[in-house]
C-alpha positions, -999 to +999 in steps of 0.1 A: -450-375+010-415-360+014-385-382+020-354-369+038-323-379+020-286-373+027-261-360+002-225-371+011-192-358+000-187-375-034-157-392-048-145-365-073-121-389-090-083-392-094-079-408-060-091-378-040-100-389-004-111-357+013-122-321+008-125-289+028-158-271+030-150-236+018-184-219+015-220-230+018-242-216-010-275-226+008-289-225+043-313-247+063-348-239+050-338-230+015-356-245-014-332-260-040-335-274-075-318-303-091-282-294-101-283-261-081-249-255-064-250-264-028-215-259-015-180-250-026-154-277-016-116-275-020-099-308-028-062-315-033-067-305-069-091-276-071-121-258-056-154-271-070-191-264-065-211-295-058-246-295-074-277-310-057-288-343-070-323-336-056-349-309-056-365-301-023-359-282+010-326-281+029-331-296+063-296-298+079-261-287+070-239-314+085-205-296+081-192-261+089-171-239+067-134-247+071-141-283+081-121-311+065-142-341+056-134-376+042-152-389+011-185-403+022-191-379+050-226-363+053-228-329+038-265-320+037-300-335+043-327-325+019-365-332+022-376-342-013-404-358-031-382-367-061-372-401-049-396-430-043-389-464-028-376-489-053-398-517-066-391-551-080-391-536-115-361-514-108-352-481-092-377-453-100-362-421-113-330-436-128-342-448-162-328-431-192-344-397-198-358-393-163-345-379-130-315-357-125-284-364-145-253-349-129-226-344-155-190-335-146-160-346-126-147-366-155-181-383-163-198-375-196-235-372-199-236-403-222-216-423-197-238-412-168-270-422-186-254-456-196-245-462-159-280-453-147-297-476-172-280-505-154-302-497-123-292-526-101-256-517-096-235-485-096-202-479-115-183-488-083-203-520-077-226-507-049-260-522-049-291-500-057-308-485-027-333-507-010-364-497+008-360-497+046-386-502+073-416-479+071-409-444+083-371-446+075-357-424+048-348-440+015-311-441+007-302-416-021-297-429-056-260-425-064-251-417-100-226-402-124-195-385-111-212-379-078-214-415-068-202-424-033-197-461-024-214-476+006-179-486+018-170-449+022-202-442+041-196-472+063-161-461+072-173-427+081-201-441+102-179-464+123-154-436+129-129-446+102-120-480+116-090-495+099-079-531+094-045-547+099-042-559+063-021-538+039-046-528+013-034-503-013-038-494-049-011-505-074+005-470-077+007-467-039+023-502-037+048-491-064+056-459-045+061-480-013+086-503-031+105-473-044+107-457-010+115-489+008+084-488+030+067-519+044+030-514+038+022-537+067+039-512+091+020-481+077-011-468+095-038-466+068-061-436+067-080-444+034-114-459+029-118-493+045-083-493+059-066-486+025-031-473+026-030-440+007-001-422-011+000-397+018+003-425+043+034-439+025+050-405+022+044-398+058+060-431+068+090-423+045+094-389+061+094-404+096+119-431+085+142-404+070+140-385+102+149-415+122+115-416+140+094-447+146+064-453+123+040-444+151+059-413+163+048-377+158+071-348+148+064-316+168+078-281+164+078-258+194+072-221+193+058-201+165+033-172+165+009-187+140-001-221+126-017-228+092-031-262+084-016-278+052-047-288+032-061-288-003-038-276-031-010-268-007-011-304+007-011-318-028+019-297-037+038-308-006+030-344-014+040-342-050+073-324-043+082-349-016+075-378-040+095-360-068+125-356-046+123-391-032+116-411-064+129-392-094+167-389-098+167-356-118+194-335-133+191-298-143+208-280-173+204-244-184+214-221-212+214-184-218+193-175-248+192-145-271+155-140-276+157-107-294+142-121-326+114-138-307+106-106-288+104-088-322+081-116-336+058-112-306+053-075-315+044-084-351+020-112-340+000-088-318-010-069-349-024-099-367-061-106-367-055-143-358-044-132-323-071-107-317-086-113-282-057-135-271-024-128-254+009-131-272+034-137-245+068-153-240+050-183-227+033-189-260+066-189-279+083-211-253+054-235-254+056-237-292+094-243-291+089-271-265+062-288-286+085-287-317+115-300-297+094-328-283+087-341-318+125-346-321+130-359-286+098-378-277+115-395-246+110-362-227+072-368-231+075-404-219+075-418-184+096-444-166+076-473-152+099-485-124+077-515-115+076-529-151+110-516-160+096-500-191+095-466-208+059-456-216+057-432-246+027-409-248+010-405-281-001-369-273+015-340-254-007-329-225+011-296-219+012-286-183+016-250-173+027-243-137+004-215-123+007-197-090-028-193-074-040-180-040-044-217-029-009-227-040+009-241-071-014-258-096-005-273-130-034-273-155-028-287-189-037-281-225-051-312-241-032-326-271-012-293-274+010-307-301-019-309-326-028-271-322-018-243-345+000-214-329-032-192-328-051-222-313-024-227-287-027-190-278-064-193-273-060-225-252-034-208-229-057-178-224-084-202-214-066-225-190-041-202-172-065-175-159-090-202-147-063-220-128-050-188-113-085-179-102-090-213-086-118-223-110-100-251-128-117-285-125-100-316-112-098-329-148-079-298-158-053-305-132-044-341-138-030-359-168-002-336-179+028-352-196+053-323-198+054-290-179+065-254-184+070-230-155+075-193-161+095-179-132+102-147-152+068-133-142+082-129-107+113-110-120+135-142-116+161-151-141+161-189-136+160-219-113+161-257-110+125-268-113+112-301-098+096-327-120+059-333-115+053-370-105+041-390-134+061-369-158+098-369-168+108-334-176+100-297-168+113-266-184+116-232-166+123-199-183+132-166-167+123-130-174+130-116-209+152-085-202+179-065-219+214-077-211+249-070-224+256-096-251+287-104-271+278-106-308+305-111-334+331-098-310+312-067-300+293-060-268+257-051-277+224-049-258+202-079-265+170-093-250+180-125-233+165-152-210+177-182-190+161-215-199+164-245-175+155-281-180+152-308-153+147-344-165+145-379-151+181-392-154+170-429-151+162-431-188+170-396-202+207-393-206+226-360-207+229-361-245+191-364-250+183-337-225+210-314-239+197-319-275+162-310-264+173-279-245+195-268-274+165-272-298+143-250-276+171-224-274+177-224-311+140-219-319+138-190-295+170-174-309+158-179-345+120-184-347+123-190-385+135-225-376+099-234-369+091-234-406+121-257-413+113-282-385+075-285-387 
């Protein structure tokens, strides 16, 4: 006998609270298999395809393309024979080695199987599904990275009711303290009346504008409106937080990159770089990684609540990428441990995927230092804004021929402008200047790499 089960918008991790339905990959009446992609959803981090945890027949699509849904909202109903009512012995279909195992969204297969062996409770503390009265559908078994807590579903079911208590996660409380916002006066929009980062930033913006915490800011006129969602909303939120909480300073230097440009030409002929791209980004990234070994504070972060500097053991090298959905910053894992050919391969992998919008949420969080290449747009330089959770960002402009004074003579050299913004709360001008000078020296004379590494 077939049971009708509901698949809800899952918690994809990293504090994501909503997603926009971009494209349905199935229709009512379609037969689907376990782990077959059902729908493409855009979150604040990336666009992802959600696989089906069940095999069966699609009964109802509960959302339309373009609709913005909170975590826990119903996505699709599926008639399936894969799930049976639980018994006293446990939940059928969730023992190790049986049933669908959904891997992804930051959850490894091993971790997923470990969680499912528990049976009685989920990773988020939700109880296992219980059999309802005869004739009622059995609740879906939640598991792995696709688990959705009952609290999320309950909030959606009752219309998103909120409470008067100021519930918030520690990072949100820290942000509220930094911005001078009283959490009790903020209208919560998160699960179960939780105050989210967006709620705090919205309250701070209203406070800055001299509006009341319950007021709304309207703009008259305009020929076209575009909702700020997904990646664009995440970018707006991050830049607002950066400007409001990180007292940054920017320095820049003109660099003669003639020797680096010549080195790039020679590297392209080497077999180690066959199938990869040798670009200015590769050499700038290598220079930054080398300079970070000498100035590790630029890979650290300032913990304002604890009044501590947290040093990172590895460099998760973020690369700012312009995509159709907005600015995203994927990162290269443990970039400092890679050889130059390995770094070239990693950049060729991560940058195009981010540009195409196929990077995963895990690709887009966890960076510790960022590089942005404004030269690809024909720009010479700028004053980049620091990504929240990091302490520095380096921008470099186009590599182009310019008149250059060399030994008293005006000559034509390939040059670029390199800019560094850093958190001035704990990185002083001397430290930032030394780092920027190291990067410039390496780009001017790449042979220094052999002396410093």
